[in-house]
N, CA, C and O atoms as CSV, one atom per row, in Angstrom:
chain,resi,resn,atom,element,x,y,z
A,1,UNK,N,N,-3.409,11.604,-21.784
A,1,UNK,CA,C,-2.961,10.335,-21.215
A,1,UNK,C,C,-1.432,10.269,-21.295
A,1,UNK,O,O,-0.837,10.649,-22.303
A,2,UNK,N,N,-0.824,9.794,-20.246
A,2,UNK,CA,C,0.639,9.726,-20.168
A,2,UNK,C,C,1.187,8.629,-21.081
A,2,UNK,O,O,0.519,7.633,-21.358
A,3,UNK,N,N,2.395,8.836,-21.528
A,3,UNK,CA,C,3.068,7.861,-22.384
A,3,UNK,C,C,3.753,6.828,-21.489
A,3,UNK,O,O,4.793,7.117,-20.896
A,4,UNK,N,N,3.189,5.646,-21.388
A,4,UNK,CA,C,3.741,4.625,-20.497
A,4,UNK,C,C,5.104,4.142,-20.960
A,4,UNK,O,O,5.916,3.723,-20.135
A,5,UNK,N,N,5.373,4.190,-22.250
A,5,UNK,CA,C,6.695,3.776,-22.739
A,5,UNK,C,C,7.770,4.701,-22.173
A,5,UNK,O,O,8.846,4.243,-21.789
A,6,UNK,N,N,7.480,6.011,-22.120
A,6,UNK,CA,C,8.437,6.964,-21.562
A,6,UNK,C,C,8.652,6.693,-20.073
A,6,UNK,O,O,9.783,6.715,-19.588
A,7,UNK,N,N,7.561,6.439,-19.356
A,7,UNK,CA,C,7.656,6.171,-17.917
A,7,UNK,C,C,8.474,4.913,-17.673
A,7,UNK,O,O,9.329,4.891,-16.788
A,8,UNK,N,N,8.219,3.866,-18.452
A,8,UNK,CA,C,8.964,2.617,-18.283
A,8,UNK,C,C,10.455,2.809,-18.546
A,8,UNK,O,O,11.288,2.203,-17.873
A,9,UNK,N,N,10.791,3.648,-19.522
A,9,UNK,CA,C,12.190,3.837,-19.898
A,9,UNK,C,C,12.911,4.833,-18.991
A,9,UNK,O,O,14.041,4.579,-18.573
A,10,UNK,N,N,12.273,5.963,-18.682
A,10,UNK,CA,C,12.949,7.045,-17.976
A,10,UNK,C,C,12.523,7.211,-16.522
A,10,UNK,O,O,13.258,7.804,-15.731
A,11,UNK,N,N,11.358,6.703,-16.157
A,11,UNK,CA,C,10.872,6.863,-14.788
A,11,UNK,C,C,11.729,6.081,-13.809
A,11,UNK,O,O,12.142,4.955,-14.086
A,12,UNK,N,N,11.991,6.691,-12.664
A,12,UNK,CA,C,12.792,6.021,-11.634
A,12,UNK,C,C,12.049,4.800,-11.115
A,12,UNK,O,O,10.820,4.788,-11.041
A,13,UNK,N,N,12.813,3.772,-10.757
A,13,UNK,CA,C,12.222,2.612,-10.115
A,13,UNK,C,C,11.916,3.016,-8.680
A,13,UNK,O,O,12.824,3.268,-7.887
A,14,UNK,N,N,10.657,3.074,-8.362
A,14,UNK,CA,C,10.235,3.524,-7.040
A,14,UNK,C,C,8.860,2.950,-6.747
A,14,UNK,O,O,8.171,2.455,-7.639
A,15,UNK,N,N,8.475,3.025,-5.479
A,15,UNK,CA,C,7.149,2.561,-5.108
A,15,UNK,C,C,6.115,3.364,-5.885
A,15,UNK,O,O,6.166,4.594,-5.909
A,16,UNK,N,N,5.191,2.678,-6.511
A,16,UNK,CA,C,4.121,3.316,-7.258
A,16,UNK,C,C,4.294,3.259,-8.764
A,16,UNK,O,O,3.331,3.480,-9.498
A,17,UNK,N,N,5.496,2.967,-9.244
A,17,UNK,CA,C,5.723,2.937,-10.695
A,17,UNK,C,C,4.883,1.855,-11.352
A,17,UNK,O,O,4.156,2.121,-12.309
A,18,UNK,N,N,4.982,0.644,-10.841
A,18,UNK,CA,C,4.232,-0.476,-11.419
A,18,UNK,C,C,2.735,-0.205,-11.364
A,18,UNK,O,O,2.014,-0.446,-12.332
A,19,UNK,N,N,2.276,0.295,-10.227
A,19,UNK,CA,C,0.854,0.569,-10.050
A,19,UNK,C,C,0.376,1.640,-11.029
A,19,UNK,O,O,-0.690,1.511,-11.633
A,20,UNK,N,N,1.172,2.693,-11.180
A,20,UNK,CA,C,0.802,3.796,-12.069
A,20,UNK,C,C,0.757,3.336,-13.526
A,20,UNK,O,O,-0.190,3.652,-14.245
A,21,UNK,N,N,1.766,2.596,-13.960
A,21,UNK,CA,C,1.811,2.109,-15.341
A,21,UNK,C,C,0.659,1.140,-15.596
A,21,UNK,O,O,0.003,1.216,-16.636
A,22,UNK,N,N,0.411,0.241,-14.663
A,22,UNK,CA,C,-0.698,-0.709,-14.807
A,22,UNK,C,C,-2.023,0.025,-14.947
A,22,UNK,O,O,-2.849,-0.318,-15.794
A,23,UNK,N,N,-2.220,1.040,-14.108
A,23,UNK,CA,C,-3.463,1.813,-14.172
A,23,UNK,C,C,-3.609,2.508,-15.528
A,23,UNK,O,O,-4.688,2.496,-16.121
A,24,UNK,N,N,-2.534,3.107,-16.011
A,24,UNK,CA,C,-2.602,3.815,-17.293
A,24,UNK,C,C,-2.852,2.864,-18.460
A,24,UNK,O,O,-3.585,3.202,-19.390
A,25,UNK,N,N,-2.251,1.689,-18.417
A,25,UNK,CA,C,-2.382,0.744,-19.530
A,25,UNK,C,C,-3.705,-0.004,-19.531
A,25,UNK,O,O,-4.290,-0.234,-20.589
A,26,UNK,N,N,-4.178,-0.384,-18.350
A,26,UNK,CA,C,-5.371,-1.229,-18.294
A,26,UNK,C,C,-6.606,-0.529,-17.755
A,26,UNK,O,O,-7.727,-0.976,-17.998
A,27,UNK,N,N,-6.413,0.564,-17.027
A,27,UNK,CA,C,-7.546,1.223,-16.393
A,27,UNK,C,C,-8.077,0.429,-15.216
A,27,UNK,O,O,-9.155,0.714,-14.692
A,28,UNK,N,N,-7.309,-0.574,-14.804
A,28,UNK,CA,C,-7.696,-1.458,-13.706
A,28,UNK,C,C,-7.870,-0.661,-12.413
A,28,UNK,O,O,-7.068,0.219,-12.100
A,29,UNK,N,N,-8.920,-0.977,-11.673
A,29,UNK,CA,C,-9.173,-0.318,-10.398
A,29,UNK,C,C,-8.105,-0.765,-9.403
A,29,UNK,O,O,-7.835,-1.958,-9.269
A,30,UNK,N,N,-7.497,0.200,-8.702
A,30,UNK,CA,C,-6.424,-0.099,-7.755
A,30,UNK,C,C,-6.946,-0.119,-6.328
A,30,UNK,O,O,-7.938,0.535,-6.006
A,31,UNK,N,N,-6.268,-0.875,-5.481
A,31,UNK,CA,C,-6.599,-0.860,-4.058
A,31,UNK,C,C,-6.225,0.516,-3.518
A,31,UNK,O,O,-5.448,1.227,-4.156
A,32,UNK,N,N,-6.754,0.912,-2.362
A,32,UNK,CA,C,-6.404,2.226,-1.813
A,32,UNK,C,C,-4.899,2.437,-1.641
A,32,UNK,O,O,-4.388,3.509,-1.963
A,33,UNK,N,N,-4.189,1.436,-1.141
A,33,UNK,CA,C,-2.744,1.567,-0.949
A,33,UNK,C,C,-2.001,1.740,-2.258
A,33,UNK,O,O,-1.104,2.576,-2.366
A,34,UNK,N,N,-2.376,0.945,-3.255
A,34,UNK,CA,C,-1.737,1.046,-4.569
A,34,UNK,C,C,-2.075,2.376,-5.238
A,34,UNK,O,O,-1.231,2.971,-5.908
A,35,UNK,N,N,-3.312,2.839,-5.054
A,35,UNK,CA,C,-3.717,4.119,-5.642
A,35,UNK,C,C,-2.923,5.272,-5.035
A,35,UNK,O,O,-2.550,6.205,-5.746
A,36,UNK,N,N,-2.664,5.219,-3.744
A,36,UNK,CA,C,-1.876,6.263,-3.085
A,36,UNK,C,C,-0.454,6.267,-3.626
A,36,UNK,O,O,0.090,7.326,-3.939
A,37,UNK,N,N,0.150,5.086,-3.738
A,37,UNK,CA,C,1.515,5.000,-4.261
A,37,UNK,C,C,1.575,5.493,-5.704
A,37,UNK,O,O,2.507,6.204,-6.080
A,38,UNK,N,N,0.581,5.116,-6.515
A,38,UNK,CA,C,0.544,5.561,-7.910
A,38,UNK,C,C,0.377,7.077,-7.989
A,38,UNK,O,O,1.012,7.736,-8.813
A,39,UNK,N,N,-0.481,7.625,-7.129
A,39,UNK,CA,C,-0.684,9.079,-7.117
A,39,UNK,C,C,0.606,9.802,-6.755
A,39,UNK,O,O,0.972,10.782,-7.404
A,40,UNK,N,N,1.295,9.325,-5.726
A,40,UNK,CA,C,2.552,9.956,-5.315
A,40,UNK,C,C,3.585,9.867,-6.434
A,40,UNK,O,O,4.324,10.821,-6.677
A,41,UNK,N,N,3.638,8.730,-7.110
A,41,UNK,CA,C,4.581,8.562,-8.220
A,41,UNK,C,C,4.292,9.583,-9.319
A,41,UNK,O,O,5.212,10.198,-9.859
A,42,UNK,N,N,3.022,9.759,-9.643
A,42,UNK,CA,C,2.629,10.711,-10.680
A,42,UNK,C,C,2.865,12.142,-10.209
A,42,UNK,O,O,3.392,12.959,-10.964
A,43,UNK,N,N,2.488,12.452,-8.990
A,43,UNK,CA,C,2.620,13.806,-8.449
A,43,UNK,C,C,4.089,14.229,-8.339
A,43,UNK,O,O,4.417,15.400,-8.530
A,44,UNK,N,N,4.964,13.276,-8.032
A,44,UNK,CA,C,6.395,13.568,-7.888
A,44,UNK,C,C,7.135,13.461,-9.229
A,44,UNK,O,O,8.363,13.379,-9.261
A,45,UNK,N,N,6.377,13.461,-10.332
A,45,UNK,CA,C,6.959,13.422,-11.681
A,45,UNK,C,C,7.908,12.239,-11.849
A,45,UNK,O,O,9.049,12.395,-12.284
A,46,UNK,N,N,7.422,11.072,-11.501
A,46,UNK,CA,C,8.168,9.812,-11.631
A,46,UNK,C,C,9.453,9.796,-10.810
A,46,UNK,O,O,10.388,9.064,-11.135
A,47,UNK,N,N,9.505,10.589,-9.760
A,47,UNK,CA,C,10.670,10.687,-8.861
A,47,UNK,C,C,11.951,10.979,-9.636
A,47,UNK,O,O,13.014,10.465,-9.291
A,48,UNK,N,N,11.857,11.805,-10.685
A,48,UNK,CA,C,13.038,12.117,-11.497
A,48,UNK,C,C,14.130,12.818,-10.687
A,48,UNK,O,O,15.313,12.692,-11.007
A,49,UNK,N,N,13.745,13.552,-9.645
A,49,UNK,CA,C,14.731,14.219,-8.783
A,49,UNK,C,C,15.201,13.317,-7.650
A,49,UNK,O,O,15.984,13.746,-6.803
A,50,UNK,N,N,14.740,12.094,-7.626
A,50,UNK,CA,C,15.119,11.152,-6.577
A,50,UNK,C,C,13.932,10.813,-5.686
A,50,UNK,O,O,12.915,11.507,-5.669
A,51,UNK,N,N,14.098,9.732,-4.954
A,51,UNK,CA,C,13.043,9.272,-4.048
A,51,UNK,C,C,13.221,9.989,-2.717
A,51,UNK,O,O,14.088,9.635,-1.918
A,52,UNK,N,N,12.406,10.978,-2.494
A,52,UNK,CA,C,12.499,11.738,-1.254
A,52,UNK,C,C,11.121,12.247,-0.853
A,52,UNK,O,O,10.148,12.129,-1.598
A,53,UNK,N,N,11.071,12.808,0.326
A,53,UNK,CA,C,9.843,13.350,0.890
A,53,UNK,C,C,9.378,14.545,0.054
A,53,UNK,O,O,10.171,15.436,-0.248
A,54,UNK,N,N,8.106,14.564,-0.316
A,54,UNK,CA,C,7.572,15.681,-1.102
A,54,UNK,C,C,7.338,16.915,-0.235
A,54,UNK,O,O,7.265,18.029,-0.753
A,55,UNK,N,N,7.222,16.732,1.058
A,55,UNK,CA,C,7.010,17.794,2.042
A,55,UNK,C,C,5.719,18.566,1.805
A,55,UNK,O,O,5.613,19.729,2.194
A,56,UNK,N,N,4.748,17.937,1.177
A,56,UNK,CA,C,3.448,18.573,0.938
A,56,UNK,C,C,2.501,18.192,2.070
A,56,UNK,O,O,1.576,17.402,1.882
A,57,UNK,N,N,2.742,18.762,3.242
A,57,UNK,CA,C,1.980,18.367,4.426
A,57,UNK,C,C,0.502,18.728,4.330
A,57,UNK,O,O,-0.299,18.217,5.113
A,58,UNK,N,N,0.115,19.599,3.387
A,58,UNK,CA,C,-1.299,19.933,3.229
A,58,UNK,C,C,-2.031,18.950,2.309
A,58,UNK,O,O,-3.246,19.055,2.136
A,59,UNK,N,N,-1.303,17.999,1.721
A,59,UNK,CA,C,-1.922,16.968,0.880
A,59,UNK,C,C,-2.605,15.945,1.786
A,59,UNK,O,O,-1.999,15.484,2.754
A,60,UNK,N,N,-3.853,15.581,1.492
A,60,UNK,CA,C,-4.538,14.602,2.339
A,60,UNK,C,C,-3.893,13.215,2.312
A,60,UNK,O,O,-4.127,12.409,3.212
A,61,UNK,N,N,-3.081,12.931,1.287
A,61,UNK,CA,C,-2.421,11.631,1.192
A,61,UNK,C,C,-1.017,11.642,1.786
A,61,UNK,O,O,-0.358,10.604,1.831
A,62,UNK,N,N,-0.554,12.803,2.243
A,62,UNK,CA,C,0.818,12.916,2.753
A,62,UNK,C,C,1.137,11.921,3.869
A,62,UNK,O,O,2.242,11.379,3.876
A,63,UNK,N,N,0.235,11.653,4.809
A,63,UNK,CA,C,0.564,10.673,5.857
A,63,UNK,C,C,0.892,9.283,5.313
A,63,UNK,O,O,1.507,8.477,6.011
A,64,UNK,N,N,0.488,8.994,4.074
A,64,UNK,CA,C,0.714,7.680,3.478
A,64,UNK,C,C,1.818,7.700,2.423
A,64,UNK,O,O,2.067,6.682,1.776
A,65,UNK,N,N,2.483,8.842,2.238
A,65,UNK,CA,C,3.516,9.011,1.211
A,65,UNK,C,C,4.636,8.008,1.445
A,65,UNK,O,O,5.151,7.931,2.560
A,66,UNK,N,N,5.038,7.227,0.425
A,66,UNK,CA,C,6.035,6.167,0.617
A,66,UNK,C,C,7.386,6.624,1.154
A,66,UNK,O,O,8.024,5.882,1.901
A,67,UNK,N,N,7.839,7.815,0.800
A,67,UNK,CA,C,9.187,8.242,1.194
A,67,UNK,C,C,9.161,9.400,2.193
A,67,UNK,O,O,10.093,10.203,2.241
A,68,UNK,N,N,8.096,9.483,2.989
A,68,UNK,CA,C,7.955,10.555,3.972
A,68,UNK,C,C,8.972,10.388,5.084
A,68,UNK,O,O,9.173,9.282,5.586
A,69,UNK,N,N,9.620,11.489,5.476
A,69,UNK,CA,C,10.596,11.447,6.570
A,69,UNK,C,C,9.860,11.233,7.882
A,69,UNK,O,O,8.748,11.728,8.069
A,70,UNK,N,N,10.484,10.493,8.785
A,70,UNK,CA,C,9.885,10.257,10.099
A,70,UNK,C,C,8.558,9.540,10.006
A,70,UNK,O,O,7.640,9.810,10.780
A,71,UNK,N,N,8.459,8.641,9.071
A,71,UNK,CA,C,7.197,7.958,8.801
A,71,UNK,C,C,6.772,7.105,9.985
A,71,UNK,O,O,7.401,6.094,10.297
A,72,UNK,N,N,5.725,7.515,10.619
A,72,UNK,CA,C,5.099,6.714,11.662
A,72,UNK,C,C,3.606,6.747,11.394
A,72,UNK,O,O,2.992,7.813,11.354
A,73,UNK,N,N,3.049,5.608,11.219
A,73,UNK,CA,C,1.622,5.516,10.967
A,73,UNK,C,C,0.909,5.298,12.290
A,73,UNK,O,O,1.266,4.404,13.058
A,74,UNK,N,N,-0.073,6.098,12.547
A,74,UNK,CA,C,-0.866,5.939,13.749
A,74,UNK,C,C,-1.946,4.918,13.438
A,74,UNK,O,O,-2.790,5.122,12.565
A,75,UNK,N,N,-1.900,3.819,14.170
A,75,UNK,CA,C,-2.902,2.784,13.947
A,75,UNK,C,C,-4.204,3.208,14.610
A,75,UNK,O,O,-4.209,3.875,15.644
A,76,UNK,N,N,-5.292,2.811,14.000
A,76,UNK,CA,C,-6.582,3.163,14.578
A,76,UNK,C,C,-6.805,2.374,15.854
A,76,UNK,O,O,-6.293,1.266,16.011
A,77,UNK,N,N,-7.563,2.948,16.749
A,77,UNK,CA,C,-7.850,2.289,18.021
A,77,UNK,C,C,-8.739,1.077,17.764
A,77,UNK,O,O,-9.671,1.126,16.961
A,78,UNK,N,N,-8.430,0.003,18.456
A,78,UNK,CA,C,-9.216,-1.221,18.305
A,78,UNK,C,C,-9.923,-1.511,19.616
A,78,UNK,O,O,-9.347,-1.351,20.692
A,79,UNK,N,N,-11.167,-1.937,19.521
A,79,UNK,CA,C,-11.936,-2.245,20.719
A,79,UNK,C,C,-11.488,-3.594,21.284
A,79,UNK,O,O,-10.832,-4.383,20.604
A,80,UNK,N,N,-11.850,-3.831,22.512
A,80,UNK,CA,C,-11.524,-5.105,23.158
A,80,UNK,C,C,-12.188,-6.257,22.399
A,80,UNK,O,O,-11.607,-7.335,22.272
A,81,UNK,N,N,-13.395,-6.031,21.902
A,81,UNK,CA,C,-14.111,-7.056,21.139
A,81,UNK,C,C,-13.324,-7.428,19.869
A,81,UNK,O,O,-13.218,-8.608,19.535
A,82,UNK,N,N,-12.776,-6.430,19.164
A,82,UNK,CA,C,-11.994,-6.696,17.957
A,82,UNK,C,C,-10.717,-7.468,18.285
A,82,UNK,O,O,-10.334,-8.383,17.557
A,83,UNK,N,N,-10.058,-7.090,19.391
A,83,UNK,CA,C,-8.823,-7.777,19.773
A,83,UNK,C,C,-9.103,-9.220,20.184
A,83,UNK,O,O,-8.315,-10.115,19.881
A,84,UNK,N,N,-10.219,-9.449,20.871
A,84,UNK,CA,C,-10.598,-10.810,21.260
A,84,UNK,C,C,-10.886,-11.649,20.010
A,84,UNK,O,O,-10.489,-12.812,19.933
A,85,UNK,N,N,-11.566,-11.065,19.050
A,85,UNK,CA,C,-11.843,-11.763,17.791
A,85,UNK,C,C,-10.538,-12.152,17.100
A,85,UNK,O,O,-10.411,-13.270,16.602
A,86,UNK,N,N,-9.570,-11.240,17.067
A,86,UNK,CA,C,-8.272,-11.524,16.448
A,86,UNK,C,C,-7.534,-12.640,17.172
A,86,UNK,O,O,-6.897,-13.478,16.535
A,87,UNK,N,N,-7.615,-12.657,18.504
A,87,UNK,CA,C,-6.961,-13.725,19.277
A,87,UNK,C,C,-7.567,-15.080,18.938
A,87,UNK,O,O,-6.844,-16.053,18.722
A,88,UNK,N,N,-8.902,-15.141,18.892
A,88,UNK,CA,C,-9.578,-16.397,18.561
A,88,UNK,C,C,-9.220,-16.849,17.143
A,88,UNK,O,O,-8.969,-18.030,16.906
A,89,UNK,N,N,-9.198,-15.919,16.221
A,89,UNK,CA,C,-8.859,-16.236,14.839
A,89,UNK,C,C,-7.429,-16.748,14.730
A,89,UNK,O,O,-7.151,-17.672,13.966
A,90,UNK,N,N,-6.534,-16.154,15.485
A,90,UNK,CA,C,-5.136,-16.579,15.488
A,90,UNK,C,C,-5.007,-18.008,16.002
A,90,UNK,O,O,-4.244,-18.804,15.456
A,91,UNK,N,N,-5.750,-18.326,17.046
A,91,UNK,CA,C,-5.723,-19.682,17.608
A,91,UNK,C,C,-6.262,-20.682,16.586
A,91,UNK,O,O,-5.686,-21.752,16.390
A,92,UNK,N,N,-7.367,-20.323,15.938
A,92,UNK,CA,C,-7.944,-21.221,14.935
A,92,UNK,C,C,-6.982,-21.451,13.770
A,92,UNK,O,O,-6.846,-22.573,13.282
A,93,UNK,N,N,-6.324,-20.398,13.334
A,93,UNK,CA,C,-5.397,-20.521,12.208
A,93,UNK,C,C,-4.148,-21.315,12.564
A,93,UNK,O,O,-3.544,-21.950,11.700
A,94,UNK,N,N,-3.763,-21.279,13.832
A,94,UNK,CA,C,-2.560,-22.009,14.235
A,94,UNK,C,C,-2.811,-23.510,14.326
A,94,UNK,O,O,-1.867,-24.299,14.366
A,95,UNK,N,N,-4.077,-23.903,14.360
A,95,UNK,CA,C,-4.405,-25.315,14.426
A,95,UNK,C,C,-4.464,-25.860,15.837
A,95,UNK,O,O,-4.547,-27.074,16.022
A,96,UNK,N,N,-4.424,-24.996,16.832
A,96,UNK,CA,C,-4.432,-25.438,18.222
A,96,UNK,C,C,-5.746,-26.111,18.599
A,96,UNK,O,O,-5.766,-26.963,19.488
A,97,UNK,N,N,-6.831,-25.751,17.948
A,97,UNK,CA,C,-8.133,-26.321,18.288
A,97,UNK,C,C,-8.528,-27.488,17.395
A,97,UNK,O,O,-9.641,-28.002,17.514
A,98,UNK,N,N,-7.647,-27.914,16.511
A,98,UNK,CA,C,-7.990,-29.028,15.626
A,98,UNK,C,C,-8.022,-30.318,16.432
A,98,UNK,O,O,-7.148,-30.578,17.259
A,99,UNK,N,N,-9.025,-31.100,16.180
A,99,UNK,CA,C,-9.146,-32.384,16.877
A,99,UNK,C,C,-8.987,-33.510,15.872
A,99,UNK,O,O,-9.267,-33.354,14.683
A,100,UNK,N,N,-8.540,-34.625,16.368
A,100,UNK,CA,C,-8.361,-35.794,15.510
A,100,UNK,C,C,-9.727,-36.417,15.260
A,100,UNK,O,O,-10.501,-36.605,16.199
A,101,UNK,N,N,-10.026,-36.732,14.037
A,101,UNK,CA,C,-11.277,-37.389,13.690
A,101,UNK,C,C,-11.039,-38.896,13.690
A,101,UNK,O,O,-10.062,-39.383,13.122
A,102,UNK,N,N,-11.931,-39.610,14.323
A,102,UNK,CA,C,-11.816,-41.071,14.341
A,102,UNK,C,C,-12.300,-41.611,13.002
A,102,UNK,O,O,-13.368,-41.232,12.522
A,103,UNK,N,N,-11.521,-42.483,12.411
A,103,UNK,CA,C,-11.930,-43.063,11.135
A,103,UNK,C,C,-12.887,-44.212,11.391
A,103,UNK,O,O,-12.771,-44.919,12.392
A,104,UNK,N,N,-13.817,-44.391,10.495
A,104,UNK,CA,C,-14.832,-45.436,10.666
A,104,UNK,C,C,-14.392,-46.710,10.045
A,104,UNK,O,O,-15.119,-47.702,10.091
């Protein structure tokens, strides 16, 4: 198990530090995004050489690496039904469909 005191004192402030330390101290289950950042922080040895691209293109998590050069995330394709649902939800959240209730 890693020494969290050492990480807190000497580890670079970078994306994934908080998540990694929290995981080590509490064992708390992390969200997928936080787990990826924590993994990259650990894999890059606390970014002691600086926050830069690891260039490990064969890593399955590389597309999500926080400091990847030329970072462009390809969004998944959304169906027309999903986009229509989002439009309706947006309208409901904006309050456009709220009606005044008559008081008795």
